[in-house]
PDB file of N, CA, C and O in Angstrom:
ATOM      1  N   MET A   1     -54.029   7.411  70.104  1.00  0.00           N
ATOM      2  CA  MET A   1     -54.312   6.960  71.451  1.00  0.00           C
ATOM      3  C   MET A   1     -55.703   6.315  71.533  1.00  0.00           C
ATOM      4  O   MET A   1     -55.873   5.278  72.174  1.00  0.00           O
ATOM      5  N   ASN A   2     -56.687   6.930  70.885  1.00  0.00           N
ATOM      6  CA  ASN A   2     -58.026   6.371  70.918  1.00  0.00           C
ATOM      7  C   ASN A   2     -58.099   5.025  70.213  1.00  0.00           C
ATOM      8  O   ASN A   2     -58.796   4.122  70.677  1.00  0.00           O
ATOM      9  N   ASN A   3     -57.388   4.876  69.098  1.00  0.00           N
ATOM     10  CA  ASN A   3     -57.394   3.602  68.385  1.00  0.00           C
ATOM     11  C   ASN A   3     -56.754   2.510  69.242  1.00  0.00           C
ATOM     12  O   ASN A   3     -57.254   1.386  69.288  1.00  0.00           O
ATOM     13  N   TYR A   4     -55.671   2.830  69.908  1.00  0.00           N
ATOM     14  CA  TYR A   4     -55.014   1.866  70.786  1.00  0.00           C
ATOM     15  C   TYR A   4     -55.966   1.447  71.903  1.00  0.00           C
ATOM     16  O   TYR A   4     -56.105   0.258  72.192  1.00  0.00           O
ATOM     17  N   ARG A   5     -56.610   2.407  72.521  1.00  0.00           N
ATOM     18  CA  ARG A   5     -57.547   2.122  73.614  1.00  0.00           C
ATOM     19  C   ARG A   5     -58.704   1.252  73.117  1.00  0.00           C
ATOM     20  O   ARG A   5     -59.119   0.316  73.801  1.00  0.00           O
ATOM     21  N   PHE A   6     -59.215   1.559  71.944  1.00  0.00           N
ATOM     22  CA  PHE A   6     -60.315   0.790  71.377  1.00  0.00           C
ATOM     23  C   PHE A   6     -59.892  -0.651  71.106  1.00  0.00           C
ATOM     24  O   PHE A   6     -60.608  -1.585  71.466  1.00  0.00           O
ATOM     25  N   LYS A   7     -58.745  -0.835  70.479  1.00  0.00           N
ATOM     26  CA  LYS A   7     -58.291  -2.176  70.112  1.00  0.00           C
ATOM     27  C   LYS A   7     -57.897  -3.018  71.327  1.00  0.00           C
ATOM     28  O   LYS A   7     -58.147  -4.224  71.344  1.00  0.00           O
ATOM     29  N   HIS A   8     -57.294  -2.411  72.327  1.00  0.00           N
ATOM     30  CA  HIS A   8     -56.732  -3.183  73.427  1.00  0.00           C
ATOM     31  C   HIS A   8     -57.611  -3.265  74.666  1.00  0.00           C
ATOM     32  O   HIS A   8     -57.415  -4.153  75.495  1.00  0.00           O
ATOM     33  N   PHE A   9     -58.553  -2.381  74.810  1.00  0.00           N
ATOM     34  CA  PHE A   9     -59.372  -2.403  76.018  1.00  0.00           C
ATOM     35  C   PHE A   9     -60.861  -2.539  75.722  1.00  0.00           C
ATOM     36  O   PHE A   9     -61.515  -3.445  76.240  1.00  0.00           O
ATOM     37  N   LEU A  10     -61.389  -1.670  74.913  1.00  0.00           N
ATOM     38  CA  LEU A  10     -62.828  -1.637  74.693  1.00  0.00           C
ATOM     39  C   LEU A  10     -63.332  -2.870  73.962  1.00  0.00           C
ATOM     40  O   LEU A  10     -64.435  -3.332  74.256  1.00  0.00           O
ATOM     41  N   GLN A  11     -62.581  -3.418  73.029  1.00  0.00           N
ATOM     42  CA  GLN A  11     -63.024  -4.603  72.324  1.00  0.00           C
ATOM     43  C   GLN A  11     -62.942  -5.847  73.197  1.00  0.00           C
ATOM     44  O   GLN A  11     -63.645  -6.824  72.938  1.00  0.00           O
ATOM     45  N   LYS A  12     -62.114  -5.835  74.209  1.00  0.00           N
ATOM     46  CA  LYS A  12     -61.934  -7.007  75.056  1.00  0.00           C
ATOM     47  C   LYS A  12     -62.872  -7.018  76.253  1.00  0.00           C
ATOM     48  O   LYS A  12     -63.080  -8.066  76.865  1.00  0.00           O
ATOM     49  N   GLU A  13     -63.434  -5.883  76.589  1.00  0.00           N
ATOM     50  CA  GLU A  13     -64.360  -5.785  77.718  1.00  0.00           C
ATOM     51  C   GLU A  13     -65.786  -5.737  77.203  1.00  0.00           C
ATOM     52  O   GLU A  13     -66.067  -5.135  76.167  1.00  0.00           O
ATOM     53  N   LYS A  14     -66.674  -6.371  77.932  1.00  0.00           N
ATOM     54  CA  LYS A  14     -68.087  -6.257  77.586  1.00  0.00           C
ATOM     55  C   LYS A  14     -68.549  -4.863  77.949  1.00  0.00           C
ATOM     56  O   LYS A  14     -68.275  -4.369  79.042  1.00  0.00           O
ATOM     57  N   GLN A  15     -69.245  -4.238  77.033  1.00  0.00           N
ATOM     58  CA  GLN A  15     -69.709  -2.874  77.229  1.00  0.00           C
ATOM     59  C   GLN A  15     -71.159  -2.851  77.704  1.00  0.00           C
ATOM     60  O   GLN A  15     -71.835  -1.827  77.604  1.00  0.00           O
ATOM     61  N   TYR A  16     -71.632  -3.983  78.220  1.00  0.00           N
ATOM     62  CA  TYR A  16     -73.007  -4.089  78.680  1.00  0.00           C
ATOM     63  C   TYR A  16     -73.053  -5.025  79.882  1.00  0.00           C
ATOM     64  O   TYR A  16     -72.098  -5.753  80.151  1.00  0.00           O
ATOM     65  N   ASP A  17     -74.148  -5.001  80.586  1.00  0.00           N
ATOM     66  CA  ASP A  17     -74.362  -5.850  81.743  1.00  0.00           C
ATOM     67  C   ASP A  17     -74.967  -7.172  81.259  1.00  0.00           C
ATOM     68  O   ASP A  17     -76.140  -7.224  80.889  1.00  0.00           O
ATOM     69  N   ALA A  18     -74.167  -8.229  81.263  1.00  0.00           N
ATOM     70  CA  ALA A  18     -74.587  -9.514  80.704  1.00  0.00           C
ATOM     71  C   ALA A  18     -75.792 -10.092  81.448  1.00  0.00           C
ATOM     72  O   ALA A  18     -76.678 -10.674  80.822  1.00  0.00           O
ATOM     73  N   GLU A  19     -75.838  -9.942  82.752  1.00  0.00           N
ATOM     74  CA  GLU A  19     -76.967 -10.459  83.530  1.00  0.00           C
ATOM     75  C   GLU A  19     -78.256  -9.730  83.157  1.00  0.00           C
ATOM     76  O   GLU A  19     -79.311 -10.351  83.026  1.00  0.00           O
ATOM     77  N   ARG A  20     -78.170  -8.436  82.991  1.00  0.00           N
ATOM     78  CA  ARG A  20     -79.340  -7.635  82.623  1.00  0.00           C
ATOM     79  C   ARG A  20     -79.848  -8.032  81.239  1.00  0.00           C
ATOM     80  O   ARG A  20     -81.055  -8.115  81.013  1.00  0.00           O
ATOM     81  N   VAL A  21     -78.923  -8.273  80.321  1.00  0.00           N
ATOM     82  CA  VAL A  21     -79.298  -8.698  78.975  1.00  0.00           C
ATOM     83  C   VAL A  21     -79.993 -10.054  79.024  1.00  0.00           C
ATOM     84  O   VAL A  21     -80.989 -10.261  78.332  1.00  0.00           O
ATOM     85  N   ASP A  22     -79.479 -10.986  79.839  1.00  0.00           N
ATOM     86  CA  ASP A  22     -80.101 -12.310  79.968  1.00  0.00           C
ATOM     87  C   ASP A  22     -81.516 -12.205  80.511  1.00  0.00           C
ATOM     88  O   ASP A  22     -82.422 -12.876  80.018  1.00  0.00           O
ATOM     89  N   VAL A  23     -81.712 -11.370  81.520  1.00  0.00           N
ATOM     90  CA  VAL A  23     -83.040 -11.189  82.101  1.00  0.00           C
ATOM     91  C   VAL A  23     -83.989 -10.602  81.057  1.00  0.00           C
ATOM     92  O   VAL A  23     -85.125 -11.056  80.918  1.00  0.00           O
ATOM     93  N   ARG A  24     -83.520  -9.600  80.329  1.00  0.00           N
ATOM     94  CA  ARG A  24     -84.360  -8.977  79.307  1.00  0.00           C
ATOM     95  C   ARG A  24     -84.679  -9.952  78.172  1.00  0.00           C
ATOM     96  O   ARG A  24     -85.796  -9.969  77.655  1.00  0.00           O
ATOM     97  N   ARG A  25     -83.696 -10.757  77.795  1.00  0.00           N
ATOM     98  CA  ARG A  25     -83.925 -11.748  76.736  1.00  0.00           C
ATOM     99  C   ARG A  25     -84.992 -12.753  77.161  1.00  0.00           C
ATOM    100  O   ARG A  25     -85.849 -13.129  76.362  1.00  0.00           O
ATOM    101  N   LYS A  26     -84.940 -13.184  78.411  1.00  0.00           N
ATOM    102  CA  LYS A  26     -85.945 -14.119  78.926  1.00  0.00           C
ATOM    103  C   LYS A  26     -87.333 -13.480  78.945  1.00  0.00           C
ATOM    104  O   LYS A  26     -88.320 -14.118  78.578  1.00  0.00           O
ATOM    105  N   LEU A  27     -87.403 -12.222  79.371  1.00  0.00           N
ATOM    106  CA  LEU A  27     -88.683 -11.508  79.398  1.00  0.00           C
ATOM    107  C   LEU A  27     -89.304 -11.399  78.004  1.00  0.00           C
ATOM    108  O   LEU A  27     -90.492 -11.666  77.823  1.00  0.00           O
ATOM    109  N   ILE A  28     -88.504 -11.012  77.040  1.00  0.00           N
ATOM    110  CA  ILE A  28     -89.044 -10.813  75.694  1.00  0.00           C
ATOM    111  C   ILE A  28     -89.435 -12.150  75.079  1.00  0.00           C
ATOM    112  O   ILE A  28     -90.443 -12.235  74.378  1.00  0.00           O
ATOM    113  N   ASN A  29     -88.651 -13.194  75.331  1.00  0.00           N
ATOM    114  CA  ASN A  29     -89.005 -14.514  74.795  1.00  0.00           C
ATOM    115  C   ASN A  29     -90.293 -15.043  75.413  1.00  0.00           C
ATOM    116  O   ASN A  29     -91.101 -15.659  74.717  1.00  0.00           O
ATOM    117  N   GLN A  30     -90.496 -14.813  76.707  1.00  0.00           N
ATOM    118  CA  GLN A  30     -91.742 -15.232  77.357  1.00  0.00           C
ATOM    119  C   GLN A  30     -92.934 -14.477  76.775  1.00  0.00           C
ATOM    120  O   GLN A  30     -93.988 -15.061  76.525  1.00  0.00           O
ATOM    121  N   ALA A  31     -92.758 -13.189  76.564  1.00  0.00           N
ATOM    122  CA  ALA A  31     -93.850 -12.375  76.014  1.00  0.00           C
ATOM    123  C   ALA A  31     -94.188 -12.825  74.593  1.00  0.00           C
ATOM    124  O   ALA A  31     -95.363 -12.926  74.240  1.00  0.00           O
ATOM    125  N   TYR A  32     -93.180 -13.093  73.784  1.00  0.00           N
ATOM    126  CA  TYR A  32     -93.419 -13.572  72.418  1.00  0.00           C
ATOM    127  C   TYR A  32     -94.091 -14.942  72.428  1.00  0.00           C
ATOM    128  O   TYR A  32     -94.984 -15.202  71.621  1.00  0.00           O
ATOM    129  N   ASP A  33     -93.665 -15.822  73.342  1.00  0.00           N
ATOM    130  CA  ASP A  33     -94.288 -17.145  73.442  1.00  0.00           C
ATOM    131  C   ASP A  33     -95.769 -17.023  73.779  1.00  0.00           C
ATOM    132  O   ASP A  33     -96.597 -17.731  73.206  1.00  0.00           O
ATOM    133  N   GLU A  34     -96.105 -16.130  74.702  1.00  0.00           N
ATOM    134  CA  GLU A  34     -97.506 -15.934  75.092  1.00  0.00           C
ATOM    135  C   GLU A  34     -98.331 -15.373  73.937  1.00  0.00           C
ATOM    136  O   GLU A  34     -99.479 -15.768  73.729  1.00  0.00           O
ATOM    137  N   ARG A  35     -97.736 -14.456  73.195  1.00  0.00           N
ATOM    138  CA  ARG A  35     -98.493 -13.741  72.174  1.00  0.00           C
ATOM    139  C   ARG A  35     -98.533 -14.462  70.826  1.00  0.00           C
ATOM    140  O   ARG A  35     -99.553 -14.433  70.138  1.00  0.00           O
ATOM    141  N   PHE A  36     -97.434 -15.103  70.451  1.00  0.00           N
ATOM    142  CA  PHE A  36     -97.325 -15.651  69.102  1.00  0.00           C
ATOM    143  C   PHE A  36     -97.064 -17.154  69.048  1.00  0.00           C
ATOM    144  O   PHE A  36     -96.969 -17.708  67.953  1.00  0.00           O
ATOM    145  N   GLY A  37     -96.949 -17.822  70.165  1.00  0.00           N
ATOM    146  CA  GLY A  37     -96.662 -19.248  70.171  1.00  0.00           C
ATOM    147  C   GLY A  37     -95.191 -19.524  70.456  1.00  0.00           C
ATOM    148  O   GLY A  37     -94.390 -18.600  70.595  1.00  0.00           O
ATOM    149  N   THR A  38     -94.850 -20.792  70.540  1.00  0.00           N
ATOM    150  CA  THR A  38     -93.482 -21.179  70.898  1.00  0.00           C
ATOM    151  C   THR A  38     -92.492 -20.774  69.800  1.00  0.00           C
ATOM    152  O   THR A  38     -92.870 -20.499  68.662  1.00  0.00           O
ATOM    153  N   LYS A  39     -91.233 -20.750  70.180  1.00  0.00           N
ATOM    154  CA  LYS A  39     -90.176 -20.373  69.242  1.00  0.00           C
ATOM    155  C   LYS A  39     -90.120 -21.356  68.073  1.00  0.00           C
ATOM    156  O   LYS A  39     -89.960 -20.947  66.923  1.00  0.00           O
ATOM    157  N   ASP A  40     -90.250 -22.651  68.365  1.00  0.00           N
ATOM    158  CA  ASP A  40     -90.239 -23.651  67.292  1.00  0.00           C
ATOM    159  C   ASP A  40     -91.365 -23.398  66.299  1.00  0.00           C
ATOM    160  O   ASP A  40     -91.159 -23.470  65.088  1.00  0.00           O
ATOM    161  N   PHE A  41     -92.534 -23.106  66.803  1.00  0.00           N
ATOM    162  CA  PHE A  41     -93.678 -22.817  65.929  1.00  0.00           C
ATOM    163  C   PHE A  41     -93.400 -21.590  65.075  1.00  0.00           C
ATOM    164  O   PHE A  41     -93.616 -21.608  63.863  1.00  0.00           O
ATOM    165  N   ARG A  42     -92.923 -20.530  65.705  1.00  0.00           N
ATOM    166  CA  ARG A  42     -92.671 -19.279  64.974  1.00  0.00           C
ATOM    167  C   ARG A  42     -91.628 -19.457  63.881  1.00  0.00           C
ATOM    168  O   ARG A  42     -91.746 -18.859  62.812  1.00  0.00           O
ATOM    169  N   HIS A  43     -90.613 -20.268  64.134  1.00  0.00           N
ATOM    170  CA  HIS A  43     -89.537 -20.419  63.168  1.00  0.00           C
ATOM    171  C   HIS A  43     -89.851 -21.432  62.069  1.00  0.00           C
ATOM    172  O   HIS A  43     -89.234 -21.399  61.005  1.00  0.00           O
ATOM    173  N   ASN A  44     -90.789 -22.318  62.312  1.00  0.00           N
ATOM    174  CA  ASN A  44     -91.064 -23.372  61.340  1.00  0.00           C
ATOM    175  C   ASN A  44     -92.326 -23.159  60.511  1.00  0.00           C
ATOM    176  O   ASN A  44     -92.526 -23.852  59.514  1.00  0.00           O
ATOM    177  N   VAL A  45     -93.170 -22.228  60.898  1.00  0.00           N
ATOM    178  CA  VAL A  45     -94.399 -21.995  60.157  1.00  0.00           C
ATOM    179  C   VAL A  45     -94.080 -21.219  58.868  1.00  0.00           C
ATOM    180  O   VAL A  45     -93.235 -20.323  58.865  1.00  0.00           O
ATOM    181  N   CYS A  46     -94.757 -21.570  57.795  1.00  0.00           N
ATOM    182  CA  CYS A  46     -94.507 -20.913  56.514  1.00  0.00           C
ATOM    183  C   CYS A  46     -95.241 -19.577  56.411  1.00  0.00           C
ATOM    184  O   CYS A  46     -94.719 -18.623  55.834  1.00  0.00           O
ATOM    185  N   PHE A  47     -96.440 -19.510  56.966  1.00  0.00           N
ATOM    186  CA  PHE A  47     -97.238 -18.287  56.876  1.00  0.00           C
ATOM    187  C   PHE A  47     -98.018 -18.136  58.171  1.00  0.00           C
ATOM    188  O   PHE A  47     -98.588 -19.104  58.676  1.00  0.00           O
ATOM    189  N   TYR A  48     -98.043 -16.921  58.708  1.00  0.00           N
ATOM    190  CA  TYR A  48     -98.763 -16.666  59.947  1.00  0.00           C
ATOM    191  C   TYR A  48     -99.412 -15.305  59.846  1.00  0.00           C
ATOM    192  O   TYR A  48     -98.752 -14.315  59.531  1.00  0.00           O
ATOM    193  N   SER A  49    -100.696 -15.255  60.111  1.00  0.00           N
ATOM    194  CA  SER A  49    -101.425 -14.001  60.085  1.00  0.00           C
ATOM    195  C   SER A  49    -101.622 -13.522  61.523  1.00  0.00           C
ATOM    196  O   SER A  49    -102.209 -14.229  62.342  1.00  0.00           O
ATOM    197  N   VAL A  50    -101.132 -12.329  61.825  1.00  0.00           N
ATOM    198  CA  VAL A  50    -101.231 -11.765  63.169  1.00  0.00           C
ATOM    199  C   VAL A  50    -102.600 -11.124  63.338  1.00  0.00           C
ATOM    200  O   VAL A  50    -103.032 -10.312  62.521  1.00  0.00           O
ATOM    201  N   LYS A  51    -103.266 -11.508  64.413  1.00  0.00           N
ATOM    202  CA  LYS A  51    -104.573 -10.915  64.712  1.00  0.00           C
ATOM    203  C   LYS A  51    -104.361  -9.485  65.217  1.00  0.00           C
ATOM    204  O   LYS A  51    -103.292  -9.145  65.725  1.00  0.00           O
ATOM    205  N   GLU A  52    -105.379  -8.668  65.071  1.00  0.00           N
ATOM    206  CA  GLU A  52    -105.252  -7.262  65.465  1.00  0.00           C
ATOM    207  C   GLU A  52    -104.879  -7.111  66.940  1.00  0.00           C
ATOM    208  O   GLU A  52    -104.078  -6.243  67.287  1.00  0.00           O
ATOM    209  N   GLU A  53    -105.446  -7.937  67.802  1.00  0.00           N
ATOM    210  CA  GLU A  53    -105.153  -7.829  69.234  1.00  0.00           C
ATOM    211  C   GLU A  53    -103.757  -8.328  69.587  1.00  0.00           C
ATOM    212  O   GLU A  53    -103.296  -8.118  70.709  1.00  0.00           O
ATOM    213  N   GLN A  54    -103.071  -8.989  68.641  1.00  0.00           N
ATOM    214  CA  GLN A  54    -101.711  -9.462  68.881  1.00  0.00           C
ATOM    215  C   GLN A  54    -100.654  -8.422  68.526  1.00  0.00           C
ATOM    216  O   GLN A  54     -99.484  -8.588  68.872  1.00  0.00           O
ATOM    217  N   ASN A  55    -101.049  -7.362  67.846  1.00  0.00           N
ATOM    218  CA  ASN A  55    -100.088  -6.329  67.478  1.00  0.00           C
ATOM    219  C   ASN A  55     -99.427  -5.749  68.723  1.00  0.00           C
ATOM    220  O   ASN A  55    -100.052  -5.626  69.776  1.00  0.00           O
ATOM    221  N   LEU A  56     -98.161  -5.399  68.584  1.00  0.00           N
ATOM    222  CA  LEU A  56     -97.404  -4.830  69.699  1.00  0.00           C
ATOM    223  C   LEU A  56     -97.602  -3.323  69.740  1.00  0.00           C
ATOM    224  O   LEU A  56     -97.626  -2.658  68.704  1.00  0.00           O
ATOM    225  N   GLU A  57     -97.743  -2.797  70.940  1.00  0.00           N
ATOM    226  CA  GLU A  57     -97.818  -1.350  71.104  1.00  0.00           C
ATOM    227  C   GLU A  57     -96.433  -0.772  70.823  1.00  0.00           C
ATOM    228  O   GLU A  57     -95.443  -1.501  70.857  1.00  0.00           O
ATOM    229  N   THR A  58     -96.355   0.507  70.549  1.00  0.00           N
ATOM    230  CA  THR A  58     -95.067   1.120  70.222  1.00  0.00           C
ATOM    231  C   THR A  58     -94.090   1.078  71.391  1.00  0.00           C
ATOM    232  O   THR A  58     -92.877   1.039  71.181  1.00  0.00           O
ATOM    233  N   ASP A  59     -94.598   1.087  72.609  1.00  0.00           N
ATOM    234  CA  ASP A  59     -93.719   1.055  73.778  1.00  0.00           C
ATOM    235  C   ASP A  59     -93.808  -0.278  74.527  1.00  0.00           C
ATOM    236  O   ASP A  59     -93.558  -0.329  75.731  1.00  0.00           O
ATOM    237  N   PHE A  60     -94.156  -1.341  73.831  1.00  0.00           N
ATOM    238  CA  PHE A  60     -94.330  -2.663  74.432  1.00  0.00           C
ATOM    239  C   PHE A  60     -93.060  -3.145  75.134  1.00  0.00           C
ATOM    240  O   PHE A  60     -93.107  -3.558  76.293  1.00  0.00           O
ATOM    241  N   VAL A  61     -91.942  -3.091  74.440  1.00  0.00           N
ATOM    242  CA  VAL A  61     -90.688  -3.602  74.984  1.00  0.00           C
ATOM    243  C   VAL A  61     -90.235  -2.756  76.172  1.00  0.00           C
ATOM    244  O   VAL A  61     -89.773  -3.294  77.178  1.00  0.00           O
ATOM    245  N   LYS A  62     -90.366  -1.447  76.059  1.00  0.00           N
ATOM    246  CA  LYS A  62     -89.971  -0.545  77.141  1.00  0.00           C
ATOM    247  C   LYS A  62     -90.764  -0.851  78.412  1.00  0.00           C
ATOM    248  O   LYS A  62     -90.189  -0.951  79.496  1.00  0.00           O
ATOM    249  N   LYS A  63     -92.077  -1.000  78.278  1.00  0.00           N
ATOM    250  CA  LYS A  63     -92.923  -1.323  79.431  1.00  0.00           C
ATOM    251  C   LYS A  63     -92.588  -2.697  80.001  1.00  0.00           C
ATOM    252  O   LYS A  63     -92.570  -2.886  81.217  1.00  0.00           O
ATOM    253  N   LEU A  64     -92.324  -3.649  79.117  1.00  0.00           N
ATOM    254  CA  LEU A  64     -91.977  -5.002  79.545  1.00  0.00           C
ATOM    255  C   LEU A  64     -90.697  -4.998  80.373  1.00  0.00           C
ATOM    256  O   LEU A  64     -90.630  -5.637  81.423  1.00  0.00           O
ATOM    257  N   TYR A  65     -89.694  -4.287  79.907  1.00  0.00           N
ATOM    258  CA  TYR A  65     -88.425  -4.207  80.639  1.00  0.00           C
ATOM    259  C   TYR A  65     -88.606  -3.506  81.980  1.00  0.00           C
ATOM    260  O   TYR A  65     -88.039  -3.942  82.982  1.00  0.00           O
ATOM    261  N   GLN A  66     -89.384  -2.432  82.013  1.00  0.00           N
ATOM    262  CA  GLN A  66     -89.612  -1.714  83.264  1.00  0.00           C
ATOM    263  C   GLN A  66     -90.342  -2.601  84.260  1.00  0.00           C
ATOM    264  O   GLN A  66     -89.985  -2.634  85.438  1.00  0.00           O
ATOM    265  N   LYS A  67     -91.362  -3.320  83.798  1.00  0.00           N
ATOM    266  CA  LYS A  67     -92.120  -4.209  84.668  1.00  0.00           C
ATOM    267  C   LYS A  67     -91.222  -5.341  85.169  1.00  0.00           C
ATOM    268  O   LYS A  67     -91.307  -5.723  86.337  1.00  0.00           O
ATOM    269  N   GLY A  68     -90.378  -5.871  84.318  1.00  0.00           N
ATOM    270  CA  GLY A  68     -89.478  -6.946  84.702  1.00  0.00           C
ATOM    271  C   GLY A  68     -88.431  -6.504  85.702  1.00  0.00           C
ATOM    272  O   GLY A  68     -88.082  -7.265  86.605  1.00  0.00           O
ATOM    273  N   GLU A  69     -87.923  -5.293  85.562  1.00  0.00           N
ATOM    274  CA  GLU A  69     -86.908  -4.784  86.481  1.00  0.00           C
ATOM    275  C   GLU A  69     -87.530  -4.455  87.842  1.00  0.00           C
ATOM    276  O   GLU A  69     -86.857  -4.558  88.867  1.00  0.00           O
ATOM    277  N   ASN A  70     -88.790  -4.066  87.858  1.00  0.00           N
ATOM    278  CA  ASN A  70     -89.469  -3.768  89.108  1.00  0.00           C
ATOM    279  C   ASN A  70     -89.789  -5.034  89.889  1.00  0.00           C
ATOM    280  O   ASN A  70     -89.869  -5.004  91.117  1.00  0.00           O
ATOM    281  N   ASN A  71     -89.974  -6.152  89.179  1.00  0.00           N
ATOM    282  CA  ASN A  71     -90.312  -7.415  89.840  1.00  0.00           C
ATOM    283  C   ASN A  71     -89.108  -8.053  90.511  1.00  0.00           C
ATOM    284  O   ASN A  71     -89.272  -8.896  91.392  1.00  0.00           O
ATOM    285  N   ASP A  72     -87.897  -7.668  90.112  1.00  0.00           N
ATOM    286  CA  ASP A  72     -86.695  -8.282  90.702  1.00  0.00           C
ATOM    287  C   ASP A  72     -86.414  -7.814  92.092  1.00  0.00           C
ATOM    288  O   ASP A  72     -85.437  -8.248  92.703  1.00  0.00           O
TER     289      ASP A  72
END
């Protein structure tokens, strides 16, 4: 029964909130752009040395998401 449910229902339905994911993706991309440069730069550079002040805190993403959800 569980295999049937998984194959016929759970795989066909999104198990996440697509709008929330889009908002979070935009937030993280903006933060990375501010801290490390544009996406094109990040993907095309051969070597990049991160400055100490550019390091991410352990809860950086969590705080970013909370701040972004509060602003909506």
